[in-house]
N, C-alpha and C positions, 0 to 999 in steps of 0.2 A: 674294116678292111682298108678303106681309103686313108684312115688315120695312120695305120702302119705303113702303107705305101708312101705317104707323105713324109713320115719320119725317116725312113730308110733312104728316100730320095734326098732329103736334106742332109742326112749323114754322109752319103756318098759324094754328093756334089761339094759339100763343105770341106770334106777331107781332100778332094782333088784340088781345090783352090788353095787350101792352107798348107798342104805338104810341100808344094812347089818351093824350091830354094829361092829365097829372096833376102833382102836386107834384114828384115825382122828375124827370120830364122837363123841367119848367119850370126847376128848379134847374140841371140839366145844360146846358140851353140857354144860361142866363145865363153860366155858367162857360165854356162853349165859345166864346161870343162874345168873352169876355175872354181866351181862350186860356190859362186857368189850370188846371193839373193835369188836363188833359183825359184822358190815358191812365190816370192814377190813379183818377179818378172812374169811367171806363168799366169798368175792371177790378173796382173795388169793387162796382158794380152787377151786373156779370156774376157775381161770386162769390156775391152775395146770392141771385141767381136759381138758380144751380147748386145751392146748399144747399137752398133752399126747394122748388124743383121736384122735386129728388131725394127729399126727405122726403115731399112730397105724393104722388108716385107710389108710394112704399113704404107709404102708408097712414097717415101721421101725422095727416092731416086728421080721421080718426075720433076720435083722442085730443083734438084741439082742440075738437071738438063737445061732448065730455064736460066741458070746463072753460070755459064761456062767460065766466067772470069775467075770465080772461086777455084775452079780446077786448075787454071793456068797459074794462079798465085801459088797454090800448093805444089804444083809441078816444079817451079823454079826454086822455091824455098827448099823443097825436098832434095833437088839436085845439088844445090849448094851444100846442104848439110851432109849429104852422102859423100861428096867430094872431100870435104874436110875430114869426115870420120875415116874414109878410106885412106887418106894421107896419114892419119894417126896410126892406122893399122900397119901400113908399110913401114913407118918409122919404128914402131914397136918390133916389127919382124927383124929389122937389121940394126937395132940398138943393142949392143952387146950387154950393157948394164941391165937393160930391161928383160934380158932372158934368164936372169937368175931366179931360182925357184921361189925364194922368199919375196922377191919383188912381184912376181907374177901372181902370187896368192894374196897380196895385200888388198884387202876388201875396200871397195868404194862405198861412199855413203849411199844409203837407201834412196834418198831423193834424187841423187845423181843418176842412178841407173833407171829410175822410173821416168825421169825427164827425158833421158836418152831414148828409151824404148818408145815413149809417147811420140817423140819427134820423128824417129825412124818410121813409125807406123802411120801416124796421122798426116805427115807431110808427103806421103807417097800416094799419088792419085790412084794407083792400082788397087788400093784397099777399098776405095769408094766404088770403083768399077766392079770389083768382086762382090761386095756386100750390097750396095745400092742397086746396081744395074743387073748383074747376073742372078744373084740369089733373090733379089727383090722381084725381078720380073718372073722368075720361075715360081717362087713362092706365092705370088699374087694370083697364079692360075688356079690355086686350090681354094675352095670355099672354106669358110670357118665352120667347125674348129680344126679341120685338116691343115689349114694354113699355120695354125699354132704348132701342130706336131712337126711340120716341115721346119719351122724356126727352131724348135727344140732339137731336132736332129742335127741341124747345122751347128748349133751351139755345142752339142755333145762332141761333134768332131773336133771343135776348137779345144774343148776341155781335155780330151784324150791326147791330142797332138802336143799341146804345149807342155803338159805335165810329163809326157813321155820324152819330149825333146830335152827339157831342162834337167830332168832326173837321169835320163839315160846317158846324156852327155857326161855326167859326173863319173860314169863308169870308165870313161876313157882317160881320166886323170892320170892313172899310172903310166900310160904311154907317153905322157907329156913331161916326163922327167928329163928328157933330152932336149937340148936347145934346137935341134933340127926340127922336131915336131912342132915347137912353138913358131918357128920361122914359117913352116908350111901352113899352119892354121891361120896365122895373122896375114900371111900373103894371100891366102884364099879369100879371107874376109875382105881384105882391101880390094881384091879384084872384083868380088861380087858387088861391093858398094860402088865402085867406079863404073862397072858395066851398067848397073841399074841407073846410076846418075846420068850416064850418057844416053841411055834409052829415054829417059825423061826429057832430056834436052832436045834430042834429035828425033 
């Protein structure tokens, strides 16, 4: 009984934290619409969550609290990266040549999108607060093996969300045959990146 309770609690809390619109989800949405490296990006994000959630439940969050300098470094690097990426999104939104269909669907190299999503994810201190502090502190309240089921539930939420986001976004591709749709999407992505960057700074 406790194992099932722990699993569904991990699933619910994990879903609540992951589904929130952020830089990572905005990037995956854009790539999903373009149908570029969808499964690679989903798997990368899932692996990130598997590692961080597992470490958080095992108590690594307490070590992070003892070294706040690491969080500050990640905060400033993340803010700088998001400002640059947001600027690129705004440029793409208003670059007439970049709005052509064949240009939009020109696929990037696999390692490029992996490095980008790793940077967006790992340079954002919020991901460590969600996994190490929130999920870690809640999961640590359960005894073993229920704690393992809590971890599994949170990871399942990650698997369901990222595959749904990247694959589901591809269904929107027909709506993006118009230049206006691309302008709106890239502008929204740019706004999200800059808003999160400013929240990290201030």
